[in-house]
Structure formats: structure tokens, C-alpha cells
N, C-alpha and C positions, 0 to 999 in steps of 0.2 A: 131663697136658698137657704138660709139658717132654720126658718121652719121646718122645710123638707131634710135639713141636717139632723134637728134634733127628733123630729118625729117619726122620720122614715114616709115612704109611699102609703100612701091612704088609699090612694084608686088607681087602678091600672087603666091604661088607654083603652084597654080590649071590652072595658065593663062599659063602658059607654057607645060601644062600635054601632048598636042598634038605633042612636038617636041620630047618627047623623046619616044624611042621605049620601048614596050610592054617586051620584053624578054630581056634578059643579066643583066649585076652586075648593081647597084645602082648606079644611077650618082649625082652628086651635085647638091644642091637646087638651082633653078636659081637665086634668090635674092643673093647668095653668090658669083655665078661667076660674076653678074653683078659688083659686087662691086670689087671684084678682079680686073675687067677689069679697072674701073674707078679709082682705086689705082694705077695699073700698067703703065696706061696712066700720073696720077699727079706724080707719081717719074720719069719717063720718064725713065721704063724700057723696054728692050726687052724681046721677048717671055722666052728666055733662062735667062737671068736675076732674071726674076719674079719667074721662075720653082726654079732656085738654091736658091733664098730667102727662100722657104717653107720648113719650117723643116720637116723632115722624120717624118713619124708616130712610 
């Protein structure tokens, strides 16, 4: 949240609409996925470590 507050909106979800299929379950917002990827890199987490760090809904 603080990154977004400092930098503002970097990407609009509509910019990535063509990358998502029309059918199937809902996906996460592209901006959310980008922030997760950046934070994973910054914390030097493997994919498994990042997945384990996310709390279950």
C-alpha cells in the first residue's frame, strides 16, 4: 500500500485485459501480481517461500 501511495498507479488493469482469458475463474488484478513479484524479489524469496508466506483465506 505504501508503494502505491508513494508512486501512484503504475498500471491500469485494462492495460492487461487481453492477457486474460474470457472464460474461467476470476484472476488477480495485474497490479497486485506485479507488486507481489517485486516484493518477492526484494525479499529474495523462492516461489515456494512466497506462496507459503501468503495467509490462507
